[in-house]
C-alpha positions as CSV (number, residue, x, y, z in Angstrom):
1,M,97.1,111.3,98.2
2,R,95.2,114.6,98.2
3,A,95.6,114.8,94.3
4,L,94.1,111.3,94.0
5,L,91.1,112.4,96.2
6,V,90.5,115.5,94.0
7,V,90.6,113.4,90.9
8,A,88.1,110.9,92.4
9,V,85.8,113.7,93.6
10,L,85.8,115.4,90.2
11,G,85.2,112.1,88.4
12,L,82.2,111.5,90.6
13,A,80.7,115.0,90.0
14,G,78.1,113.4,87.8
15,C,77.1,110.9,90.4
16,T,75.3,113.3,92.7
17,Q,71.9,111.6,92.5
18,A,70.8,109.0,95.0
19,A,70.1,105.5,93.7
20,T,67.2,105.2,96.1
21,P,64.8,108.1,96.9
22,G,66.0,109.9,100.0
23,G,69.2,107.9,100.2
24,P,72.8,109.2,100.0
25,S,74.3,110.2,96.7
26,I,76.5,107.7,95.0
27,A,79.5,110.0,95.4
28,S,78.9,110.0,99.1
29,L,78.6,106.2,99.2
30,H,81.8,106.0,97.2
31,S,83.8,108.1,99.5
32,H,82.4,106.7,102.8
33,K,82.0,103.0,101.9
34,C,84.9,102.3,99.5
35,G,87.4,104.2,101.6
36,R,87.0,102.1,104.7
37,C,89.1,99.2,103.6
38,H,91.1,100.6,100.6
39,I,91.7,103.6,98.4
40,P,88.5,104.1,96.5
41,P,88.9,103.3,92.8
42,E,89.1,106.3,90.5
43,P,86.0,106.7,88.3
44,K,86.3,105.4,84.8
45,T,89.4,103.2,85.5
46,R,87.7,99.9,85.8
47,T,85.6,98.0,83.2
48,R,81.9,97.3,84.0
49,A,82.8,93.5,84.1
50,Q,85.6,94.1,86.7
51,L,83.2,96.1,88.9
52,E,80.4,93.6,88.6
53,D,82.8,90.8,89.5
54,A,84.0,92.8,92.6
55,A,80.5,93.7,93.9
56,P,79.6,90.3,95.4
57,R,83.0,90.1,97.3
58,H,82.4,93.6,98.7
59,D,78.7,93.1,99.5
60,R,79.7,91.0,102.6
61,R,81.3,94.1,104.1
62,V,79.6,97.1,102.5
63,H,75.9,96.1,102.6
64,M,74.5,98.3,99.9
65,S,71.2,97.8,98.1
66,H,71.1,96.3,94.6
67,D,70.1,99.8,93.3
68,D,73.0,101.4,95.1
69,W,75.4,98.8,93.6
70,Q,74.1,99.3,90.1
71,A,74.4,103.1,90.4
72,M,77.9,102.8,91.8
73,I,78.9,100.6,88.9
74,D,77.3,103.0,86.4
75,C,79.3,105.9,87.9
76,L,82.6,104.1,88.2
77,A,82.6,102.0,85.0
78,A,84.8,103.1,82.0
79,P,82.8,103.8,78.8
80,A,82.5,100.7,76.6
81,N,84.5,101.0,73.4
């Protein structure tokens, strides 16, 4: 479990900016919001389409702004081929 957390943190190293001025970083949102109900997905292991499909289901519980969701998807999505 600890190794998984280290991988996730390293993968989110580029997600240190906040989606909204003065807001928490995307890496912080990922660790605090995603980990409440399940193991947070590792960065770059889901397609953009999978993440966009999951966002509305999660929005009922997570309550993040549209900008935060978009930034989270940008950080987590695997590069397009």
